[in-house]
N, CA, C, O and the ligand as a Tripos MOL2 file, in Angstrom:
@<TRIPOS>MOLECULE
protein
  296   294    70     0     0
PROTEIN
NO_CHARGES

@<TRIPOS>ATOM
      1 N         268.7110  -37.0400  304.3730 N.3       1 MET1
      2 CA        267.4390  -36.5630  304.8870 C.3       1 MET1
      3 C         266.3070  -36.8910  303.8960 C.2       1 MET1
      4 O         266.4780  -36.8110  302.6800 O.2       1 MET1
      5 N         265.1610  -37.2590  304.4540 N.am      2 TYR2
      6 CA        263.9840  -37.4800  303.6130 C.3       2 TYR2
      7 C         263.3380  -36.1260  303.2990 C.2       2 TYR2
      8 O         263.4540  -35.1710  304.0680 O.2       2 TYR2
      9 N         262.6570  -36.0680  302.1530 N.am      3 LYS3
     10 CA        261.8540  -34.8830  301.8280 C.3       3 LYS3
     11 C         260.4380  -35.3640  301.5410 C.2       3 LYS3
     12 O         260.2090  -36.1950  300.6620 O.2       3 LYS3
     13 N         259.5040  -34.8260  302.2970 N.am      4 LEU4
     14 CA        258.1060  -35.2140  302.0990 C.3       4 LEU4
     15 C         257.3260  -34.0470  301.4910 C.2       4 LEU4
     16 O         257.2100  -32.9730  302.0810 O.2       4 LEU4
     17 N         256.7970  -34.2970  300.2920 N.am      5 TYR5
     18 CA        255.9160  -33.3170  299.6570 C.3       5 TYR5
     19 C         254.4950  -33.6580  300.0870 C.2       5 TYR5
     20 O         254.0140  -34.7710  299.8760 O.2       5 TYR5
     21 N         253.8420  -32.6850  300.6880 N.am      6 GLY6
     22 CA        252.5090  -32.9440  301.1890 C.3       6 GLY6
     23 C         251.6520  -31.7010  301.1740 C.2       6 GLY6
     24 O         252.0800  -30.6230  300.7610 O.2       6 GLY6
     25 N         250.4270  -31.8800  301.6370 N.am      7 ALA7
     26 CA        249.4730  -30.7780  301.6840 C.3       7 ALA7
     27 C         248.6320  -30.9180  302.9400 C.2       7 ALA7
     28 O         248.4760  -32.0060  303.4930 O.2       7 ALA7
     29 N         248.0990  -29.7920  303.3720 N.am      8 LYS8
     30 CA        247.2240  -29.8130  304.5410 C.3       8 LYS8
     31 C         246.0040  -30.6750  304.2500 C.2       8 LYS8
     32 O         245.4600  -30.6460  303.1460 O.2       8 LYS8
     33 N         245.5870  -31.4320  305.2360 N.am      9 GLN9
     34 CA        244.3900  -32.2810  305.1390 C.3       9 GLN9
     35 C         244.4530  -33.2250  303.9470 C.2       9 GLN9
     36 O         243.4390  -33.4720  303.2930 O.2       9 GLN9
     37 N         245.6370  -33.7510  303.6630 N.am     10 ALA10
     38 CA        245.8180  -34.7070  302.5640 C.3      10 ALA10
     39 C         246.4150  -35.9990  303.1110 C.2      10 ALA10
     40 O         246.7850  -36.0810  304.2820 O.2      10 ALA10
     41 N         246.5010  -36.9880  302.2580 N.am     11 GLY11
     42 CA        247.0280  -38.2890  302.6620 C.3      11 GLY11
     43 C         248.4610  -38.2350  303.1390 C.2      11 GLY11
     44 O         248.9400  -39.1700  303.7800 O.2      11 GLY11
     45 N         249.1420  -37.1660  302.8380 N.am     12 SER12
     46 CA        250.5350  -37.0200  303.2870 C.3      12 SER12
     47 C         250.6320  -36.9650  304.8090 C.2      12 SER12
     48 O         251.7030  -37.1910  305.3730 O.2      12 SER12
     49 N         249.5170  -36.6660  305.4730 N.am     13 GLN13
     50 CA        249.5470  -36.6110  306.9380 C.3      13 GLN13
     51 C         249.8980  -37.9700  307.5320 C.2      13 GLN13
     52 O         250.5650  -38.0510  308.5640 O.2      13 GLN13
     53 N         249.4480  -39.0300  306.8790 N.am     14 VAL14
     54 CA        249.7490  -40.3830  307.3700 C.3      14 VAL14
     55 C         251.2470  -40.6400  307.2870 C.2      14 VAL14
     56 O         251.8580  -41.1600  308.2200 O.2      14 VAL14
     57 N         251.8210  -40.2680  306.1590 N.am     15 VAL15
     58 CA        253.2650  -40.4710  305.9800 C.3      15 VAL15
     59 C         254.0450  -39.6030  306.9710 C.2      15 VAL15
     60 O         255.0400  -40.0470  307.5440 O.2      15 VAL15
     61 N         253.5920  -38.3820  307.1660 N.am     16 GLN16
     62 CA        254.2610  -37.4950  308.1240 C.3      16 GLN16
     63 C         254.2030  -38.0900  309.5280 C.2      16 GLN16
     64 O         255.1800  -38.0180  310.2740 O.2      16 GLN16
     65 N         253.0660  -38.6740  309.8890 N.am     17 ALA17
     66 CA        252.9270  -39.2790  311.2150 C.3      17 ALA17
     67 C         253.9110  -40.4370  311.3870 C.2      17 ALA17
     68 O         254.4930  -40.6130  312.4580 O.2      17 ALA17
     69 N         254.0890  -41.2220  310.3250 N.am     18 VAL18
     70 CA        255.0310  -42.3470  310.3960 C.3      18 VAL18
     71 C         256.4670  -41.8370  310.5440 C.2      18 VAL18
     72 O         257.2470  -42.3730  311.3300 O.2      18 VAL18
     73 N         256.7990  -40.8080  309.7890 N.am     19 LEU19
     74 CA        258.1560  -40.2450  309.8900 C.3      19 LEU19
     75 C         258.4030  -39.7060  311.3000 C.2      19 LEU19
     76 O         259.4820  -39.8840  311.8660 O.2      19 LEU19
     77 N         257.3900  -39.0500  311.8540 N.am     20 GLU20
     78 CA        257.5210  -38.5290  313.2270 C.3      20 GLU20
     79 C         257.6950  -39.6730  314.2220 C.2      20 GLU20
     80 O         258.5590  -39.6220  315.0970 O.2      20 GLU20
     81 N         256.8650  -40.7050  314.0800 N.am     21 ALA21
     82 CA        256.9180  -41.8300  315.0190 C.3      21 ALA21
     83 C         258.2590  -42.5570  314.9440 C.2      21 ALA21
     84 O         258.7570  -43.0730  315.9440 O.2      21 ALA21
     85 N         258.8390  -42.5880  313.7280 N.am     22 ALA22
     86 CA        260.1220  -43.2670  313.5390 C.3      22 ALA22
     87 C         261.3040  -42.3870  313.9440 C.2      22 ALA22
     88 O         262.4410  -42.8530  314.0050 O.2      22 ALA22
     89 N         261.0270  -41.1230  314.2160 N.am     23 GLY23
     90 CA        262.1100  -40.1980  314.5560 C.3      23 GLY23
     91 C         263.0160  -39.9130  313.3720 C.2      23 GLY23
     92 O         264.2010  -39.6230  313.5400 O.2      23 GLY23
     93 N         262.4520  -39.9980  312.1720 N.am     24 ALA24
     94 CA        263.2440  -39.8100  310.9540 C.3      24 ALA24
     95 C         263.6020  -38.3420  310.7580 C.2      24 ALA24
     96 O         262.8690  -37.4350  311.1520 O.2      24 ALA24
     97 N         264.7540  -38.1460  310.1350 N.am     25 ASP25
     98 CA        265.2030  -36.7990  309.7850 C.3      25 ASP25
     99 C         264.5520  -36.4590  308.4420 C.2      25 ASP25
    100 O         264.8950  -37.0460  307.4160 O.2      25 ASP25
    101 N         263.6180  -35.5160  308.4530 N.am     26 TYR26
    102 CA        262.9300  -35.1930  307.2070 C.3      26 TYR26
    103 C         262.6010  -33.7150  307.1330 C.2      26 TYR26
    104 O         262.5270  -33.0040  308.1360 O.2      26 TYR26
    105 N         262.4060  -33.2880  305.8880 N.am     27 LYS27
    106 CA        261.9950  -31.9030  305.6410 C.3      27 LYS27
    107 C         260.6250  -31.9570  304.9800 C.2      27 LYS27
    108 O         260.4170  -32.7070  304.0260 O.2      27 LYS27
    109 N         259.7060  -31.1710  305.4850 N.am     28 MET28
    110 CA        258.3500  -31.1240  304.9250 C.3      28 MET28
    111 C         258.2890  -30.0220  303.8780 C.2      28 MET28
    112 O         258.7130  -28.8920  304.1200 O.2      28 MET28
    113 N         257.7650  -30.3650  302.7290 N.am     29 ILE29
    114 CA        257.5820  -29.3710  301.6710 C.3      29 ILE29
    115 C         256.0940  -29.2950  301.3820 C.2      29 ILE29
    116 O         255.5050  -30.2150  300.8150 O.2      29 ILE29
    117 N         255.4990  -28.1810  301.7840 N.am     30 TRP30
    118 CA        254.0480  -28.0220  301.6740 C.3      30 TRP30
    119 C         253.6670  -27.5180  300.2960 C.2      30 TRP30
    120 O         254.2410  -26.5530  299.7920 O.2      30 TRP30
    121 N         252.6930  -28.1820  299.6920 N.am     31 LEU31
    122 CA        252.1380  -27.7270  298.4260 C.3      31 LEU31
    123 C         250.7070  -27.2840  298.6770 C.2      31 LEU31
    124 O         249.9830  -27.8990  299.4590 O.2      31 LEU31
    125 N         250.3080  -26.2130  298.0060 N.am     32 ASP32
    126 CA        248.9280  -25.7160  298.1050 C.3      32 ASP32
    127 C         248.1550  -26.2770  296.9160 C.2      32 ASP32
    128 O         248.2750  -25.7960  295.7900 O.2      32 ASP32
    129 N         247.3570  -27.3080  297.1960 N.am     33 LEU33
    130 CA        246.6440  -27.9670  296.1010 C.3      33 LEU33
    131 C         245.5970  -27.0480  295.4770 C.2      33 LEU33
    132 O         245.2530  -27.2070  294.3060 O.2      33 LEU33
    133 N         245.0830  -26.0790  296.2590 N.am     34 SER34
    134 CA        244.0850  -25.1510  295.7040 C.3      34 SER34
    135 C         244.7060  -24.2240  294.6690 C.2      34 SER34
    136 O         244.0020  -23.5810  293.8890 O.2      34 SER34
    137 N         246.0500  -24.1640  294.6730 N.am     35 LYS35
    138 CA        246.7630  -23.3410  293.6760 C.3      35 LYS35
    139 C         247.4680  -24.2200  292.6430 C.2      35 LYS35
    140 O         248.3490  -23.7660  291.9130 O.2      35 LYS35
    141 N         247.0560  -25.4890  292.6030 N.am     36 ASP36
    142 CA        247.6350  -26.4450  291.6380 C.3      36 ASP36
    143 C         249.1560  -26.5520  291.7540 C.2      36 ASP36
    144 O         249.8530  -26.7500  290.7590 O.2      36 ASP36
    145 N         249.6590  -26.4180  292.9810 N.am     37 GLU37
    146 CA        251.1110  -26.4940  293.1430 C.3      37 GLU37
    147 C         251.6620  -27.9130  292.9340 C.2      37 GLU37
    148 O         252.8740  -28.1080  292.8430 O.2      37 GLU37
    149 N         250.7520  -28.9040  292.8590 N.am     38 SER38
    150 CA        251.2220  -30.2560  292.5430 C.3      38 SER38
    151 C         251.2350  -30.5050  291.0310 C.2      38 SER38
    152 O         251.5300  -31.6110  290.5770 O.2      38 SER38
    153 N         250.9180  -29.4850  290.2780 N.am     39 ARG39
    154 CA        250.8500  -29.6190  288.8120 C.3      39 ARG39
    155 C         251.9150  -28.7820  288.1080 C.2      39 ARG39
    156 O         251.8660  -28.6130  286.8900 O.2      39 ARG39
    157 N         252.8550  -28.2700  288.8520 N.am     40 THR40
    158 CA        253.9250  -27.4850  288.2120 C.3      40 THR40
    159 C         254.8770  -28.4230  287.4750 C.2      40 THR40
    160 O         254.9900  -29.6000  287.8190 O.2      40 THR40
    161 N         255.5530  -27.8990  286.4680 N.am     41 ASP41
    162 CA        256.5230  -28.7100  285.7170 C.3      41 ASP41
    163 C         257.5690  -29.2950  286.6660 C.2      41 ASP41
    164 O         257.9740  -30.4480  286.5240 O.2      41 ASP41
    165 N         257.9960  -28.4910  287.6260 N.am     42 GLU42
    166 CA        259.0310  -28.9370  288.5700 C.3      42 GLU42
    167 C         258.5430  -30.1380  289.3850 C.2      42 GLU42
    168 O         259.2630  -31.1240  289.5400 O.2      42 GLU42
    169 N         257.3150  -30.0470  289.9040 N.am     43 TYR43
    170 CA        256.8130  -31.1500  290.7280 C.3      43 TYR43
    171 C         256.4720  -32.3730  289.8820 C.2      43 TYR43
    172 O         256.6630  -33.5040  290.3280 O.2      43 TYR43
    173 N         255.9710  -32.1610  288.6740 N.am     44 LEU44
    174 CA        255.6210  -33.2900  287.8090 C.3      44 LEU44
    175 C         256.8520  -34.1100  287.4230 C.2      44 LEU44
    176 O         256.7390  -35.2900  287.0920 O.2      44 LEU44
    177 N         258.0250  -33.4820  287.4680 N.am     45 GLN45
    178 CA        259.2610  -34.2500  287.2190 C.3      45 GLN45
    179 C         259.5580  -35.1820  288.3900 C.2      45 GLN45
    180 O         260.2010  -36.2180  288.2230 O.2      45 GLN45
    181 N         259.0870  -34.8060  289.5700 N.am     46 ILE46
    182 CA        259.2980  -35.6440  290.7630 C.3      46 ILE46
    183 C         258.2060  -36.7070  290.8520 C.2      46 ILE46
    184 O         258.4890  -37.8780  291.1050 O.2      46 ILE46
    185 N         256.9680  -36.2930  290.6430 N.am     47 ASN47
    186 CA        255.8200  -37.2050  290.6850 C.3      47 ASN47
    187 C         254.9230  -36.9160  289.4850 C.2      47 ASN47
    188 O         254.1160  -35.9870  289.5230 O.2      47 ASN47
    189 N         255.0610  -37.7110  288.4160 N.am     48 PRO48
    190 CA        254.3030  -37.4510  287.1840 C.3      48 PRO48
    191 C         252.7920  -37.5070  287.3660 C.2      48 PRO48
    192 O         252.0530  -36.9960  286.5230 O.2      48 PRO48
    193 N         252.3170  -38.1190  288.4530 N.am     49 ALA49
    194 CA        250.8730  -38.1660  288.6950 C.3      49 ALA49
    195 C         250.3640  -36.8290  289.2320 C.2      49 ALA49
    196 O         249.1610  -36.5710  289.1990 O.2      49 ALA49
    197 N         251.2430  -35.9930  289.7160 N.am     50 GLY50
    198 CA        250.8360  -34.6730  290.1880 C.3      50 GLY50
    199 C         250.0060  -34.7030  291.4570 C.2      50 GLY50
    200 O         249.1220  -33.8680  291.6480 O.2      50 GLY50
    201 N         250.2900  -35.6660  292.3260 N.am     51 VAL51
    202 CA        249.5550  -35.7590  293.5890 C.3      51 VAL51
    203 C         250.5470  -35.8540  294.7490 C.2      51 VAL51
    204 O         251.7360  -36.1120  294.5590 O.2      51 VAL51
    205 N         250.0270  -35.6410  295.9390 N.am     52 VAL52
    206 CA        250.8120  -35.8530  297.1490 C.3      52 VAL52
    207 C         250.2230  -37.0700  297.8580 C.2      52 VAL52
    208 O         249.0390  -37.3500  297.6720 O.2      52 VAL52
    209 N         250.9850  -37.7970  298.6510 N.am     53 PRO53
    210 CA        252.3560  -37.4830  299.0330 C.3      53 PRO53
    211 C         253.3890  -38.0460  298.0560 C.2      53 PRO53
    212 O         253.1320  -38.9970  297.3180 O.2      53 PRO53
    213 N         254.5570  -37.4240  298.0820 N.am     54 THR54
    214 CA        255.7630  -38.0010  297.4930 C.3      54 THR54
    215 C         256.8320  -37.9460  298.5670 C.2      54 THR54
    216 O         257.0530  -36.9110  299.1960 O.2      54 THR54
    217 N         257.4900  -39.0730  298.7640 N.am     55 LEU55
    218 CA        258.6010  -39.1130  299.7140 C.3      55 LEU55
    219 C         259.8860  -39.3050  298.9120 C.2      55 LEU55
    220 O         260.0570  -40.3150  298.2290 O.2      55 LEU55
    221 N         260.7870  -38.3290  299.0030 N.am     56 VAL56
    222 CA        262.0890  -38.4470  298.3440 C.3      56 VAL56
    223 C         263.0760  -38.9850  299.3750 C.2      56 VAL56
    224 O         263.3030  -38.3870  300.4270 O.2      56 VAL56
    225 N         263.6490  -40.1280  299.0350 N.am     57 LEU57
    226 CA        264.5760  -40.8080  299.9430 C.3      57 LEU57
    227 C         265.9230  -40.1040  299.9530 C.2      57 LEU57
    228 O         266.2240  -39.3250  299.0490 O.2      57 LEU57
    229 N         266.7390  -40.3740  300.9720 N.am     58 PRO58
    230 CA        268.0520  -39.7320  301.0350 C.3      58 PRO58
    231 C         268.9130  -39.9640  299.7840 C.2      58 PRO58
    232 O         269.7740  -39.1450  299.4600 O.2      58 PRO58
    233 N         268.6750  -41.0880  299.0810 N.am     59 ASP59
    234 CA        269.4570  -41.3370  297.8620 C.3      59 ASP59
    235 C         268.8550  -40.6770  296.6250 C.2      59 ASP59
    236 O         269.3770  -40.8360  295.5220 O.2      59 ASP59
    237 N         267.7610  -39.9380  296.8010 N.am     60 GLY60
    238 CA        267.1690  -39.1880  295.7030 C.3      60 GLY60
    239 C         266.0120  -39.8830  295.0110 C.2      60 GLY60
    240 O         265.3160  -39.2670  294.2040 O.2      60 GLY60
    241 N         265.7940  -41.1640  295.3140 N.am     61 GLN61
    242 CA        264.6600  -41.8540  294.7020 C.3      61 GLN61
    243 C         263.3540  -41.3340  295.2890 C.2      61 GLN61
    244 O         263.2700  -41.0130  296.4740 O.2      61 GLN61
    245 N         262.3370  -41.2580  294.4320 N.am     62 ALA62
    246 CA        261.0340  -40.7820  294.8880 C.3      62 ALA62
    247 C         260.0750  -41.9490  295.0420 C.2      62 ALA62
    248 O         259.9640  -42.7980  294.1580 O.2      62 ALA62
    249 N         259.3770  -41.9830  296.1810 N.am     63 MET63
    250 CA        258.3360  -42.9800  296.4200 C.3      63 MET63
    251 C         256.9770  -42.2970  296.3790 C.2      63 MET63
    252 O         256.8040  -41.1820  296.8690 O.2      63 MET63
    253 N         256.0220  -42.9950  295.7820 N.am     64 MET64
    254 CA        254.6480  -42.4950  295.7100 C.3      64 MET64
    255 C         253.6950  -43.5400  296.2880 C.2      64 MET64
    256 O         254.0820  -44.6710  296.5830 O.2      64 MET64
    257 N         252.4500  -43.1270  296.4380 N.am     65 GLU65
    258 CA        251.3780  -43.9470  297.0000 C.3      65 GLU65
    259 C         251.5630  -44.0860  298.5100 C.2      65 GLU65
    260 O         252.4760  -44.7590  298.9910 O.2      65 GLU65
    261 N         250.6780  -43.4370  299.2260 N.am     66 SER66
    262 CA        250.8200  -43.3640  300.6820 C.3      66 SER66
    263 C         250.9070  -44.7330  301.3350 C.2      66 SER66
    264 O         251.6820  -44.9050  302.2760 O.2      66 SER66
    265 N         250.1480  -45.7050  300.8740 N.am     67 ALA67
    266 CA        250.1880  -47.0250  301.4970 C.3      67 ALA67
    267 C         251.5540  -47.6850  301.2770 C.2      67 ALA67
    268 O         252.0860  -48.3360  302.1770 O.2      67 ALA67
    269 N         252.1070  -47.5170  300.1000 N.am     68 ALA68
    270 CA        253.4070  -48.1090  299.8010 C.3      68 ALA68
    271 C         254.5230  -47.4220  300.5990 C.2      68 ALA68
    272 O         255.4460  -48.0760  301.0850 O.2      68 ALA68
    273 N         254.4240  -46.1140  300.7220 N.am     69 ILE69
    274 CA        255.4330  -45.3790  301.4820 C.3      69 ILE69
    275 C         255.4410  -45.8680  302.9160 C.2      69 ILE69
    276 O         256.2220  -45.3770  303.7310 O.2      69 ILE69
    277 N1        246.4470  -43.1840  295.9200 N.3      70 GSH70
    278 C1        247.1930  -41.9710  296.1440 C.3      70 GSH70
    279 C2        246.2520  -40.7920  296.1100 C.3      70 GSH70
    280 C3        247.0020  -39.4800  296.0440 C.3      70 GSH70
    281 C4        246.0370  -38.3090  295.9510 C.2      70 GSH70
    282 O1        245.0120  -38.3560  295.2210 O.2      70 GSH70
    283 N2        246.3530  -37.2050  296.6550 N.am     70 GSH70
    284 C5        245.5240  -36.0300  296.6340 C.3      70 GSH70
    285 C6        245.4940  -35.3990  298.0230 C.3      70 GSH70
    286 S1        244.9230  -36.5050  299.2690 S.3      70 GSH70
    287 C7        246.1170  -34.9880  295.6920 C.2      70 GSH70
    288 O2        247.3060  -34.8040  295.6410 O.2      70 GSH70
    289 N3        245.2550  -34.2720  294.9320 N.am     70 GSH70
    290 C8        245.7180  -33.1970  294.1050 C.3      70 GSH70
    291 C9        245.2600  -33.3080  292.6900 C.2      70 GSH70
    292 O3        244.6880  -34.3450  292.3130 O.co2    70 GSH70
    293 O4        245.4880  -32.3460  291.9550 O.co2    70 GSH70
    294 C10       247.9340  -42.0840  297.4930 C.2      70 GSH70
    295 O5        247.3900  -42.6570  298.4270 O.co2    70 GSH70
    296 O6        249.0760  -41.6050  297.5900 O.co2    70 GSH70
@<TRIPOS>BOND
     1     1     2 1
     2     2     3 1
     3     3     4 2
     4     3     5 am
     5     5     6 1
     6     6     7 1
     7     7     8 2
     8     7     9 am
     9     9    10 1
    10    10    11 1
    11    11    12 2
    12    11    13 am
    13    13    14 1
    14    14    15 1
    15    15    16 2
    16    15    17 am
    17    17    18 1
    18    18    19 1
    19    19    20 2
    20    19    21 am
    21    21    22 1
    22    22    23 1
    23    23    24 2
    24    23    25 am
    25    25    26 1
    26    26    27 1
    27    27    28 2
    28    27    29 am
    29    29    30 1
    30    30    31 1
    31    31    32 2
    32    31    33 am
    33    33    34 1
    34    34    35 1
    35    35    36 2
    36    35    37 am
    37    37    38 1
    38    38    39 1
    39    39    40 2
    40    39    41 am
    41    41    42 1
    42    42    43 1
    43    43    44 2
    44    43    45 am
    45    45    46 1
    46    46    47 1
    47    47    48 2
    48    47    49 am
    49    49    50 1
    50    50    51 1
    51    51    52 2
    52    51    53 am
    53    53    54 1
    54    54    55 1
    55    55    56 2
    56    55    57 am
    57    57    58 1
    58    58    59 1
    59    59    60 2
    60    59    61 am
    61    61    62 1
    62    62    63 1
    63    63    64 2
    64    63    65 am
    65    65    66 1
    66    66    67 1
    67    67    68 2
    68    67    69 am
    69    69    70 1
    70    70    71 1
    71    71    72 2
    72    71    73 am
    73    73    74 1
    74    74    75 1
    75    75    76 2
    76    75    77 am
    77    77    78 1
    78    78    79 1
    79    79    80 2
    80    79    81 am
    81    81    82 1
    82    82    83 1
    83    83    84 2
    84    83    85 am
    85    85    86 1
    86    86    87 1
    87    87    88 2
    88    87    89 am
    89    89    90 1
    90    90    91 1
    91    91    92 2
    92    91    93 am
    93    93    94 1
    94    94    95 1
    95    95    96 2
    96    95    97 am
    97    97    98 1
    98    98    99 1
    99    99   100 2
   100    99   101 am
   101   101   102 1
   102   102   103 1
   103   103   104 2
   104   103   105 am
   105   105   106 1
   106   106   107 1
   107   107   108 2
   108   107   109 am
   109   109   110 1
   110   110   111 1
   111   111   112 2
   112   111   113 am
   113   113   114 1
   114   114   115 1
   115   115   116 2
   116   115   117 am
   117   117   118 1
   118   118   119 1
   119   119   120 2
   120   119   121 am
   121   121   122 1
   122   122   123 1
   123   123   124 2
   124   123   125 am
   125   125   126 1
   126   126   127 1
   127   127   128 2
   128   127   129 am
   129   129   130 1
   130   130   131 1
   131   131   132 2
   132   131   133 am
   133   133   134 1
   134   134   135 1
   135   135   136 2
   136   135   137 am
   137   137   138 1
   138   138   139 1
   139   139   140 2
   140   139   141 am
   141   141   142 1
   142   142   143 1
   143   143   144 2
   144   143   145 am
   145   145   146 1
   146   146   147 1
   147   147   148 2
   148   147   149 am
   149   149   150 1
   150   150   151 1
   151   151   152 2
   152   151   153 am
   153   153   154 1
   154   154   155 1
   155   155   156 2
   156   155   157 am
   157   157   158 1
   158   158   159 1
   159   159   160 2
   160   159   161 am
   161   161   162 1
   162   162   163 1
   163   163   164 2
   164   163   165 am
   165   165   166 1
   166   166   167 1
   167   167   168 2
   168   167   169 am
   169   169   170 1
   170   170   171 1
   171   171   172 2
   172   171   173 am
   173   173   174 1
   174   174   175 1
   175   175   176 2
   176   175   177 am
   177   177   178 1
   178   178   179 1
   179   179   180 2
   180   179   181 am
   181   181   182 1
   182   182   183 1
   183   183   184 2
   184   183   185 am
   185   185   186 1
   186   186   187 1
   187   187   188 2
   188   187   189 am
   189   189   190 1
   190   190   191 1
   191   191   192 2
   192   191   193 am
   193   193   194 1
   194   194   195 1
   195   195   196 2
   196   195   197 am
   197   197   198 1
   198   198   199 1
   199   199   200 2
   200   199   201 am
   201   201   202 1
   202   202   203 1
   203   203   204 2
   204   203   205 am
   205   205   206 1
   206   206   207 1
   207   207   208 2
   208   207   209 am
   209   209   210 1
   210   210   211 1
   211   211   212 2
   212   211   213 am
   213   213   214 1
   214   214   215 1
   215   215   216 2
   216   215   217 am
   217   217   218 1
   218   218   219 1
   219   219   220 2
   220   219   221 am
   221   221   222 1
   222   222   223 1
   223   223   224 2
   224   223   225 am
   225   225   226 1
   226   226   227 1
   227   227   228 2
   228   227   229 am
   229   229   230 1
   230   230   231 1
   231   231   232 2
   232   231   233 am
   233   233   234 1
   234   234   235 1
   235   235   236 2
   236   235   237 am
   237   237   238 1
   238   238   239 1
   239   239   240 2
   240   239   241 am
   241   241   242 1
   242   242   243 1
   243   243   244 2
   244   243   245 am
   245   245   246 1
   246   246   247 1
   247   247   248 2
   248   247   249 am
   249   249   250 1
   250   250   251 1
   251   251   252 2
   252   251   253 am
   253   253   254 1
   254   254   255 1
   255   255   256 2
   256   255   257 am
   257   257   258 1
   258   258   259 1
   259   259   260 2
   260   259   261 am
   261   261   262 1
   262   262   263 1
   263   263   264 2
   264   263   265 am
   265   265   266 1
   266   266   267 1
   267   267   268 2
   268   267   269 am
   269   269   270 1
   270   270   271 1
   271   271   272 2
   272   271   273 am
   273   273   274 1
   274   274   275 1
   275   275   276 2
   276   277   278 1
   277   278   279 1
   278   278   294 1
   279   279   280 1
   280   280   281 1
   281   281   282 2
   282   281   283 1
   283   283   284 1
   284   284   285 1
   285   284   287 1
   286   285   286 1
   287   287   288 2
   288   287   289 1
   289   289   290 1
   290   290   291 1
   291   291   292 2
   292   291   293 1
   293   294   295 2
   294   294   296 1
@<TRIPOS>SUBSTRUCTURE
     1 MET1         2 RESIDUE 1 A MET
     2 TYR2         6 RESIDUE 1 A TYR
     3 LYS3        10 RESIDUE 1 A LYS
     4 LEU4        14 RESIDUE 1 A LEU
     5 TYR5        18 RESIDUE 1 A TYR
     6 GLY6        22 RESIDUE 1 A GLY
     7 ALA7        26 RESIDUE 1 A ALA
     8 LYS8        30 RESIDUE 1 A LYS
     9 GLN9        34 RESIDUE 1 A GLN
    10 ALA10       38 RESIDUE 1 A ALA
    11 GLY11       42 RESIDUE 1 A GLY
    12 SER12       46 RESIDUE 1 A SER
    13 GLN13       50 RESIDUE 1 A GLN
    14 VAL14       54 RESIDUE 1 A VAL
    15 VAL15       58 RESIDUE 1 A VAL
    16 GLN16       62 RESIDUE 1 A GLN
    17 ALA17       66 RESIDUE 1 A ALA
    18 VAL18       70 RESIDUE 1 A VAL
    19 LEU19       74 RESIDUE 1 A LEU
    20 GLU20       78 RESIDUE 1 A GLU
    21 ALA21       82 RESIDUE 1 A ALA
    22 ALA22       86 RESIDUE 1 A ALA
    23 GLY23       90 RESIDUE 1 A GLY
    24 ALA24       94 RESIDUE 1 A ALA
    25 ASP25       98 RESIDUE 1 A ASP
    26 TYR26      102 RESIDUE 1 A TYR
    27 LYS27      106 RESIDUE 1 A LYS
    28 MET28      110 RESIDUE 1 A MET
    29 ILE29      114 RESIDUE 1 A ILE
    30 TRP30      118 RESIDUE 1 A TRP
    31 LEU31      122 RESIDUE 1 A LEU
    32 ASP32      126 RESIDUE 1 A ASP
    33 LEU33      130 RESIDUE 1 A LEU
    34 SER34      134 RESIDUE 1 A SER
    35 LYS35      138 RESIDUE 1 A LYS
    36 ASP36      142 RESIDUE 1 A ASP
    37 GLU37      146 RESIDUE 1 A GLU
    38 SER38      150 RESIDUE 1 A SER
    39 ARG39      154 RESIDUE 1 A ARG
    40 THR40      158 RESIDUE 1 A THR
    41 ASP41      162 RESIDUE 1 A ASP
    42 GLU42      166 RESIDUE 1 A GLU
    43 TYR43      170 RESIDUE 1 A TYR
    44 LEU44      174 RESIDUE 1 A LEU
    45 GLN45      178 RESIDUE 1 A GLN
    46 ILE46      182 RESIDUE 1 A ILE
    47 ASN47      186 RESIDUE 1 A ASN
    48 PRO48      190 RESIDUE 1 A PRO
    49 ALA49      194 RESIDUE 1 A ALA
    50 GLY50      198 RESIDUE 1 A GLY
    51 VAL51      202 RESIDUE 1 A VAL
    52 VAL52      206 RESIDUE 1 A VAL
    53 PRO53      210 RESIDUE 1 A PRO
    54 THR54      214 RESIDUE 1 A THR
    55 LEU55      218 RESIDUE 1 A LEU
    56 VAL56      222 RESIDUE 1 A VAL
    57 LEU57      226 RESIDUE 1 A LEU
    58 PRO58      230 RESIDUE 1 A PRO
    59 ASP59      234 RESIDUE 1 A ASP
    60 GLY60      238 RESIDUE 1 A GLY
    61 GLN61      242 RESIDUE 1 A GLN
    62 ALA62      246 RESIDUE 1 A ALA
    63 MET63      250 RESIDUE 1 A MET
    64 MET64      254 RESIDUE 1 A MET
    65 GLU65      258 RESIDUE 1 A GLU
    66 SER66      262 RESIDUE 1 A SER
    67 ALA67      266 RESIDUE 1 A ALA
    68 ALA68      270 RESIDUE 1 A ALA
    69 ILE69      274 RESIDUE 1 A ILE
    70 GSH70      277 GROUP 0 **** ****
């Protein structure tokens, strides 16, 4: 299963739309950017840039940059 880290009204919406259109099996993990939830130690280990979106592939690799995803 894919895991998409995203936020409301953020670029992650584009990635979410693609996952929906592809019928992909994914879990959405919402971060509240107003509470700096993309800056926690836990999230920075996944995406050192501290931004969304991050797409974690079924094999555990993390992809960043919405256009690349
Ligand atoms: N070029 C990056 C931009 C990522 C980005 O700046 N995301 C914003 C939301 S749209 C973010 O996470 N901001 C939180 C922050 O900078 O703390 C992409 O397209 O993935």
